[in-house]
N, C-alpha and C positions, 0 to 999 in steps of 0.2 A: 504494499499500499504506500502511495506517495504521501509526503507531508502536505497537509491542507494549505494551499497557497492563498486562501481567502483572508481578508482582513476581519477583525472582530466585528466591525460594523459594515453593513453593505454599502457599496459605493453609490447606491441609489438613495441614500438619505440618512440611514441610521435612526436612532431613537428620536431625533428631533423632527423627523419628517412625517410623523403621523402613523407610523407602523405600530403594531400591537405586539406586546411580549406574550409569551406563552410558557407554561410549564410542561415538561415532557415526562410522563410516568407510564411506562408500559403496563404496569399492574392495573392502571385505571382505564385502559383503552376500551372503547365500546365496540369498535369494529376492527377487522384485520388491517384495513387501510390506515386507521389511526395508530394501530400498534406499530406498523412499519415506520410511520412518521415519528412516533415517540422514540423508537430505537435510534432513528437517525438523529433525533434531538440529543441523545446521549453521546453520539459519536462526533457530530459536527457542530459548527458554530450556530449560535442562536441569535439571529439578526432581526432587527425591525426594518420595516420597509416604508417607502414613501419619500417625498422631498425632492425628487428630481423634477426639473422643468418638464412639463408635459410634452411640449413639442420636441425638445432635444431628446427626450426619452424615446419618442416615436421615431425620430431619425436614427437614433442609435440602434433601435431594434430592427429597423429596415436594413441597416448595414450588416447586422448579424445574421440575416437570413441566409441559409445554405452555406454558412462558413463558420469558422471557429472564432472564439474570442481573441485568440492570438492574432488572427488576420484582421478582424473588424476593429479592434481597439486602435491601431495606428490610423486607420481610415477615419474613425471618429475624431481622433485628436487633430489630424490634418484638416478636417472639415471645420472644426471649431477654430483652429488657428487662422484659417483663411477667411471664414465667413462670420465668425462670432463677433469679434470687435466690440464696438460701442453701440452698434445699431441692433435692430431686431433681427434675430436669426431667420425667422420665416420670411421676412421681406428680402433679406440678403440672398437666401437660397432661391426664392421665386424669381429674382432678377438676375441670377447668376448665368454666366455663359455655360451652356450644357457641356461642351467639350472640356472646359476647365474644371467643372465639378466632377466629371467622370474621371479625369486624370487625378484629381485630389483624393478620390476614394478608391483608387485602383487596387489597393492592397486587400480590399474586402471581397474582391471577385465580383463577377457579373456587374461590373461598374457602369456599363452603358444602361442596362436595365434599371439598376438601383438609382442612378442619377435622374432618370426620367421619373421614376416613382416619387423620389424625394421632392423634385420640383413640382410635380402635380399636387402632392400633399401640401407643400408650402403655399402654393398659389391658392388652394382651397381654404387653408387656415387664414390667410390674409384676407381673402374675399369674404368669408363668413364670420370671422372673429376680430379681424383688424390687426391682431398682433399675437406674438407667441405668448405674451403674458395673459391676454384675455383667454386664449385657448387653454392655458394652464389652469386658469380659474374654472373653466368649464369641466376639465378633467377631475379636479379636486372636489367640486361642489355639487355637480349634478348627480342624479341617480346613476349608479353603475350600469344598469341595463341600458339607459339612454346613451351614456358615453360609449358603451360597447357597440351599440347599433350604429352610431355615427362613425366610429373608427372603422367598423367592418364595411361601411359604405364607401370608404376611400379606396381608390384603386391601388392594389398592391399590398393592402393590409389584411392579413388573415387573422384567425382566432388567436393564435399564440401571440402575435404582435399586439393585438388589442388588449389581451389579458396582461401582458407585460407592462403596458402603459398604465393600466388600472392599478397594478400592484406596485410598480416601482416609482411611478409619479403620483398616483392618487393615494397610495397607502391603504388600498381597500382590502378589508378582510374578506375571506371566503372566495378568493380568486386563486385558482390553481392552474397556471399556464401549463400547457402540454406540448413539450418539444419531443424530439425523437427518443431521447432517453426515457422520459416519463411514459410515453406511448408504449415503448418496448417493455419496460420493467413491470408495469402493473398488469399488462396482459400476460407476461411470462409468469408472474406470480400467481395468476389466476384470480386476481381481485377484479379485473375487468374482463369481459368476454374476449376470447381470442380474435374475433373478427371485428372488434370495436374500432371505430375510427377515432381520430383525435378528439372530436367533440364528445363522443360517447364516453371516452375515458375521462374527460374533464367532468362530465356530469356525474359519473360514479364517484370520483374523488371529492368533488365539492359537496356531494351528498353524504359522504361517509367520514370526512375529515373535518373537525371543528374549524370554524371560520378563521380563528386566530392562528391556526397552525398551517393553513394552506400555503401561504407565501413561503414559509420556511420549507414546507414539504417539497415545493417546486425546486428550490435551489439545492437542497440537500440531496434530493433524488438524482439530480444531474451529477453531483459529486460522487454519489454511490455508483451511478452508472459508469463513470469514468474509471473508478478504482476497482470495482468488483463485478458489476453486472454489465459487462461490455457486450456489444452486439455479436461478436464472433467467438470470443473466448471468455465466457463468464467464469468466475472463480470456482463455481461448483462443478465445472466440467471435469476437472481432474481430482478435486478434493472438496467434498460437500462441507467439511468443517471450515474451509477457508472463507466461506461467505457468512456474514453475521445474520443473514435473513433466511438461511437454509431451512430452518424448522417451520417457517411460515410461508414458504414458497412452493408452488405446485410444479415448478420447472417445466412449464408448458413450452414445448419446442426444443428442450434441451435433453439430449440423450447421452449420459455419461458412458453407457456401455459401448456405444459405437463412436463416440466423439462427435456426433452430429449436432449441429445447432441450426434451427430453422426459425423463421418468423412464426409467432404463435398462430397467425391466421392460416398457415399452411398445415396445421394439425387438424383442422376441421374436416 
């Protein structure tokens, strides 16, 4: 297992940003999903969420689509260095030269596509809210369902991106974003159906994990997926005792006897 590289407080705001703290006690877990999150709470950092600027968080999450944090972080930093300045970020990006923006975020991959999405989103924010600050107020103050619907109506913004904005900018409890790690792990464990899509996994988790633990569950599950429950070589494949969740996992799609690992949906 690698050393946890994450800071004690999340880069998305920490305790001052409206996030909720939670206690993690596996003996008190009401569901298997909560039990998993409680065990992760004993193993990993316990962060609070919220506090990021809503528009910047949206841009950051778009940059992270289909790439790693290692690749998207430099792109985000370069974008902020070039377009952040003293003015409004949404206005600056809406007015930017597309080719220059694409070059700026090239380290994130798919930079032509992402630069187009970012500019379209920026233009819509400016047109409908007037500024990044006003959009941030909308994200923080309006009903989560309304914010989510607005975000999903933006071209290039999917459920995971929308949920990350609600969590990391809005500090909303009860939001469990589903990325590839979360989607794989909870189907592999048998907590969500093998054929469940990302939205169906989200509905299961948000229904079975207490609201104040959902944000933590998202980030900690990603860390668990990187360290133990990887896509091709989960820790249990060679040694069941190597995985801290072995006793609560159905190992759907994992066959230690043959060394085969398939997507849970292929077991149906």
